[in-house]
N, C-alpha and C positions, 0 to 999 in steps of 0.2 A: 553503667552510667554513661558510657561513651555514646550510646544511641538514644539518650533521653534529652528532650528539649522542653523546657517549661516557658510558656510565653502568654502574654495577654494582648488583647486588642483594645487600645485606648482611643477615644474619639469624643468629639462634641456630640450632643444628642442629635439624632436623626441623620448622622453621616454614613449610616449603613453598616454599623458594627455587627448587629445581629444577623444581617443578610450575609455578610462575609463569613461570619462564624459558621452559619449553616452550609454555605458553599464549600468551605474547607472540610466539614464533616462528610458531605456528599462525595467529595473527591477522594478523601483518605479512606473512609469506611464505605466502600462502594456498594455493599449489600444493604445499606440503610436507605429507606425511602422516607424523605422528610416532607410532611404535609404542612406543618406549622413551624413557628419559631420555637424550636425545642429547648433552647437555652432560657426561654421565658417560662419558668416552671409555675409561677403564680398566675392566676387568672387576671389579676390586676395588671401584671406586666404585659400580658397579651392585649388587654383592652386599651391601655394607655400607650402601648408601643414603646415602652422604656424598660431598661434593665434596672431592677431595684437591688437584687441580691446577686452575689457572685455564684457562678456555677463552674464546674470543672468537667471537661470532656476529654477522653483519651482518644487520640487519633493515631492510626497505624499507617505508616507510609513506607513503601519499599522503593529504594532508588534503583538506578540502572545497573548498579553493581550488586544488586540483591541484598543490600544492607537494610535491615528492618529497624525503622526508627519509631520510637514512642514519643509523640508530640502531645503534651498536656496543655490544652487550651483553657485558660482560666478567664472566664468572661467577667467584664467589669461594667458598672453603671456609667452613664454619660451625663446625667443631670448634675448641676452644681451642688444640690443638696446632698448628693451621695459621693462626694469626692473622697470622703474617708474610706468608703468601700473600695475605691480605686486603689488608694495607697496600701490598704490591707491586702488586697488581692495580688497586686504586683510584687509584694514582698516575698511571694512564693515563686517568683519568676526570675529568669536570668536575661530575658529580653522582652521587647514589646513592639507591636505594629502600631505606628501612629497613623490613624486613618483620617483622611481629609476629603471632604466633598468637593468635586470638581466645579460645581456651580456656586456653592456657598463660600468656599475658600476657608482660610484660617479663621477660627472664632475663639471666643474667650476661653472656653473649656479646653480647646486644643492647646493653647499656651500653658494653661494650668497643668494639664496632663503631661505635657512635654517636660515641664519643670520638675514634676514629681518623679518621672522616670529618670531624668538626668541626675537628680539628687540621689536616687537609689543606685546609680551607676549601671543602669540597664543598657543593653545593646538595642538601639532603636532603628527599626526599619520603617522608612516613610513611604506611605502608599496613598496615591490619589485615586479615589473611588468615583463611581457614577460618570465615567468618561463617555458613556453612551447617550447621556442626556443632551437635548438640543441646547440647553442653557449652559452646558459645560464650557468653561474657559480655562483650558489646560495650561496654556502658556502663562496666563496671568497668575494662576494659583501656584505654578512652579516658581515664578519670580517671588511671590509672597513668601513661600517656604524658604527660599535661599536668603532673602533679606531679613526675615524674622528670626530664623534659627541659625543664620550664618553657616549654611551647609552648602556652599557653592560647589564643592568637589564631591559631595555625597550623592550616591545613587538614589534615584527616586523611581518607584514602581507605579505603573498605571494599570487600573483594572476596572471592570464592571462586575461587581459581585452578583448583580441581578441576573445577568446572562452568562456568567461564568468565564468572562474573558480576562486573561492575565493572572489567573489564580496559581497555576503551577509554578511560574517563576518565583512567586512569593514563598511557596512551600520550600523550594530549593534554597532560597535565601535564608529562611528560618534555620534550616539544617546547617548551612555554611557559616552564617554569621553569629547566630545566638550560641553562646558557650554552653557546654554541658554543665550540669549541676556540680557545685564544688562541695565535696563531702568525702567521708572515709567510711566504707562499709565495715571496717574492722573495729571502729571505735564504739563505745557504748551508745545506745539509742538516744538520739535527740530529735524529737519531732515537734514542729510548730503547729498549734491549733489555729487554722485560718478562719474557720467558720463552724457553726453548730446549728442543728435544728432538732426539734422535738417530734417524735412519732409516738402516738398514743399506744401503739402495740409494741414497738421495739425500743422505746425510750430515747436516750440521747444518741444522735448520730453526728460525728465530728469529721470535718474535712481537715486533713493534716498533710504536711509535707515532711518527708524524712530527710533531715539534714545529715545525720550520721547514723551508722548502724543499719538495722533492718527490723521488720516487725511481721510476725506471723500469727495465725489463728491460735488461740489458747495461751498466748503469752500473757503474763501478768504485768500490767503497766502501772505506773504511778504518776499522778499529776504533781509536778514539782512544787507548785505554790501551796496546795492544800494537803499534800502527802496522802491523798486518798488513792486506794488501789482498786483496779478493775481488771476483769478478764476480757480479752478480745474474743467476741463471739462470731464476728463476721467482718469481712473486708470486701468492699466493692469498688468498682470503677464504672463509669458510664461511657458508652461509645456511639450513640447516646443511650442505648439500652443498658439496663443494669447487668453487670458481669461480676460474678463472685470470684475473688482471688484468694489464694492461700497465703500470699506473702506480699508485703510492700518492700521494695528494695531501696537502697540509698538513692536519694534524688527524686523519688517518685512522689506523686500526689494521689491521695485516695480517701475514701470514706471508711471510718471504723465504727463498729457497734459494740458498746461496752455493757449493754443490758441494764444500765442504771436509769432511773426515772427522776433522779435528783437534778433539778433544773440547773443548779449552780455547781454541778460536780466537775465539769470540764470547761473552764472559762476560755473564751476566745482570746488568743494571744499568749496563752500559757504554753509551757514546754512539757512534753510527755517523755518519760524514760521507762526502762524496765526495772523491776524489783531486783532481778539478778544482774549484777554488774551495772549499777545505775550510773548515769552521768553525774558529774559533780557540779556542773554549772548549767544555768538556764540559758536558753537562746535569747537574743535581743528581742524584747517585746515591741509591739506597736506603740507608737506615741498615742496616749489616750486623748481623744478629742472631747472638748467641752461643748455641751449643747448651746445653741445660739438663741433658741426660741423656747419660751415657757408658756404653758397653758394648763388650766385645771380641767379635768374631765370627770364627769359624774354619770352614773347610769340613770336613765330616765325613770326606771323603777328601782327603788332602793333594795329590793329583794335580790337584785343581780349584782350587788356590790362584791361579794366573794367571787363570783364568776369573773367579774372584771379584773380582780386582783390576780387570779390564776392566768387569765388571758395575757396580762401585762408581763407576768413572770415568763411565760412561754415565748412571747415576742422578744423579750430582752435577751433570751438565750442566743439568738442569731442576729441580734441587732444591739451590739454593745453601746452604741451611741445613745440609745433610749435610756433615760433615767426616770425614776418616779418615786414619790413618797406620799404617804397618807395625808389627805387634806379634808377638813370638815368645813362645811358652809352652813350658816344659819338658814339660808334660802333653799339650797339643793341637797343638803344632807352630806353623807359620807362619799368621798371620792378620792382622786389622786391629783397631785401636782406633777406634771410631766415635763421633761426637757427634750427638745427635738433639734435636729440639725438645721431645719428650715421649715417653711410652710408646707412644701410638698411632702417632706418627711412626716409632718403632722397629719396631713390628709391621708397618706398611705396607712399610717398606724390606725387612724380612725376607721378607715374602710376595711382594714383587715380584722379589726375587732368586731365589726358588724357582720362581715361575711363568714369569717372562720369560726367565730364564737357566738354568733347570733345575739349580740348585745347592742342595743341602741343607746348611744351616749350623747351628752351635751358637753361642749367645751366652752371655756370663757375666751374673752378677747386675748390674743397672744401678747406676750410681753418679752422683754429681754432682761439680762442680769445687769444690775447697776452696782457701782462701788461707792461706799460711803466712808469717809474718815471723820471720826469724832475729835473733839478737843483733847480727849485722853489718848490720842494717837492709836485708837482702835480701828481696824479695817473691817468693814461689814459688807458682805456681798448680798444684795437684795434681789430676789427674783419673784417675790410675792408682794404685789402692790399694797395689800391691806396691812402689811407690817411697816409701811412707810411712817405712819404717825407715831409708832412706838419707839422710834429711834430719837434719842435726845442729844443735844449739844453737837449738832452737825457742823463740822469745820468746812467741809466741801463735799459736793455731790458730783459723781462722775458717771457718764454713760459710755457704752462701748461704741467705738468707731470701727468701720470696716474699710479696708482698702479695696476699691472697685476698679477693675480693668474693663473698659467698655470699648469694643471694636465696632466701628461704624463707617458708613460712607460719608464723605465730607458734606454732602447736601443736607444731612440731618444734624450737623454739628451744632448749629445755633439753638435748635429746639431742645436738644439733649443737654447742652450746657445750662439752658434756662431751667430745665427740670431738676438737674443736680443742685443748682443754686437754691431753688425753691425748697429742696430737701435738706438745706443747711450744709451742703457739701463744700469741701475745700479742694480746689484743683491743685494737684501736685505735679502733673506732667502731661504733655501732649506731644505725640510724635506722628509724623506723616510717612506713610509707606506707599510707594508708587504714586499715581496721580490722584486717587480718590479714596485711599484706605488710611484711616486714622485710628490710633490707639490713644484713648483718653484715660487718665488715671485721676481718681478722686478719693478723698477720705470723706465718708458719709456716715452719719449716725446709724447704727444697726436698726433702730426702731423705725427709721424712715425707709429702710430697704425691705423689711420683712412683709410689709402689707401688699402694696401693689406697684412697687417700683419696677420690678421685672416686667410686669404687664404693660406699664406705661412706656418703658423703653421699646418693647416690641411694637406697641401701637404707633408710637411716633415714627419709627423706622420701617413700618409696614412689615415687620418680622425679620428685617435684615441685620439689625444690630444685635450684638450678643454681650452678655455680662458675666463676669466671674468675680466673686468677692470672698474675702476672708477676714477674720478678726485682726485688727491692727493694734489698737491700744485703747485704754480708758482716758477720757478727757473731761475736764471740769465743764459742768453744764448746769443751766438754771432749770431744773426739773421741778414739777409740782405734782401733787397727788389730787386727783379728782374723785370725789365721792358722789354717788347718785342717791338722792333721798326721795322716797315716795311717802308722802304725808309724814315727813320728818323721820322716817325709818330708813336707816342706812342699808342699802342692798349691796352687800359686800362683793357679790359676783360681778357687778357692773362697774366696780371701781377700776381706775387705770392710772398709770403714770405717763405724763407727757411733758414736752417742753413748754415753758410758760407762754411763749408766743403762740402756741397751738391750743391753749386751754379753752378759750371761748369756742373755737371752731369744733373741737372734739366734743365738748359738752353739748353743744347745740345738735350735732349729728346724732349723738347717743339718744338724747331726749326726743328728737324728731322721729327716730326709729321706734321708740317705745310707745309713744302716744297712740298711734293707730291700733296697737295690739292689745291695749288694756280696755276692757269693757267699762262703759259708764255705769255708775252706781247711783244710789239715792243720796249721796253726799259728794262734795267736790273732792277730786284727787289732785293733789299738788305734787308735781315732779320737779325736783331742783337738782342743780349741779353745784357742789360746794368745793371751793379751793381755799386752803389755808383758813378754814372756818368761816369763810365768806361765801355767800350765795352769789354765783356769777351768772346763772341762767335759771329762770323759773317759769314754768308753764302749768296751766290748769286744764284738767278734764272736767268740764261742767257736769254738775249733778243732773240726774233725771228728776223732774218735778211733776207732781200731780197738781192739776188745776183745782185747788181746794175751794176757789170762789166761783166755780162754774155754776153752782146752783143758786148763788146769790144774784138777785136782780133787783135793781132799784133800792129803795130803803136807805138806811143809815150806813155811811161809810165805815163807822166804827166796827161793825160786824165783820166786814172784809179784813180790816186791820187786825182784828183779834185772831181770825183764822190763819192769816199769814204769819203772825207772830208765833202762834202755836206750832205751825209747820217749821219755822226757823229754829225754834227751840228743840223740836224733835230731830231735825237734821244735825244739829250740833251734838246732841247725845249719840246719835247714830254714828257720827264721825269718830267719836271717842272710843266706841266699842266695836266698830265695824272692821272686818277683815277685807283686805284687797287681794283678789285672786290674780296672781301674776302668771300668765301662761308661759309655757316653755318656749314659745315662739319669740318671746322678748329676748331671751339669751341667744337664740340662733340668729336673730336679726342684726345684732351688733357685730357679728363676726366679719362682715365684709366692709366695716368702716375703715377708711384709710386715715392717715394722720395729716392730711392736707385738705 
């Protein structure tokens, strides 16, 4: 254990985390030729240039005294939606590199990651990256760091991961400053499950960290929460090539193969021990995070319903933040109501279902979870809009508010404050750093954030402002339920909950999106938005009409009136028995509707 170091690189998105990771691999594992970003194992990660899932790479480094160190680099995501992955990954570490872009400086996720690492009492090494850029402002960013993190006497490292400048001093600092793992090899096995994934040939593969004891091939292990027992068939590490190991020692991180294909057999966050001389206590688990965004998903073809269920089970295995339950719709049939960390998380899950399982899906307008208290003092959590009307005797209705930290240049302050106020935000703090660097704190309803708030912040600031948000509390709010009716038939999938002040705007946007996509029929189609049983918006798609009096010329007007009356009677009957074909595009079109 003396020569083991477990560490992460934490950074705001696009600050060069993956580039630095790859450069560390090249220097430590000299025989490895890296062509791509190898820590991006998913195709989606490579395309989007972001880290979604944690990965672990074993680095071998020999110092000038010929001491051979094992440096376990646990990669972490940088996007705000995946902050839970960050906290989960660094729970297996004793230290972290806080990476900051020399031109962008400190951003919202930088502060969030610093707070997570500090809370977990990790040793933090601060590194300023991209110092080779023409836009780099090293002096200014150094001052930002000292003022924001109050680290005036702390050593700061400077590097360019792209060209490999300044990397070796960082490696030496990792060895010198990050403490070795704290554990006892003679105690009963206690191993924390950090992550899991499913392989169709080899079953469940789990990433674990040995806290106490050791683990070798053919050992019989027991999952402490389920009491299920499995035999260790294989142990591997990556450097980045797969290397089989016979044993994992105390303090090490590695992947184990148990041979089981039971998707729920080895839960993430659980503790593994041996059946012989088992541990008596579980390790401290991760704090379970609750989803912030909910949406219903349905297969475009109902015959793929079972396939979709299997896909969600497999995705949940290494994404414990994803939750789902069965949902039935009168419009789209059987599907699932899913909970996500944010809109990007939802997009990633949708894309993975399509690519990895070849299932095309439709999802409804995203929503958040609301809290309702009745006069009977019963608390109800509501994440399904269509259940709104079934709740009786409501004492008060609450919506979730998020605490937002926005970092910006002072020249954008006015426009960003205006946007926050428009989104019903409450300013709680404003602080000035240096001449032009401002940290703005707001409490904003979660529903106002999840749609296009992030994009608007980036648009206003030309990409220079950044935002970090987290759930704060529930607050009383005047929310209403909007139903969309097509010829007086409630289309449940199009219903939504919004603030009363936004009801007219949202209703009009939804209806305006729907109208161009529904084909005209031989009878009028009336599309309405209903709020509290009152119609607040109503629009009509005019019927197609045959000119029944085309052949009438001259003569008595009563003949024309008779034909028109007969047509009107036929149209009325057709409307009573006619079916309206609602294309799938209708449901897709409302997904980009914002709440303002």
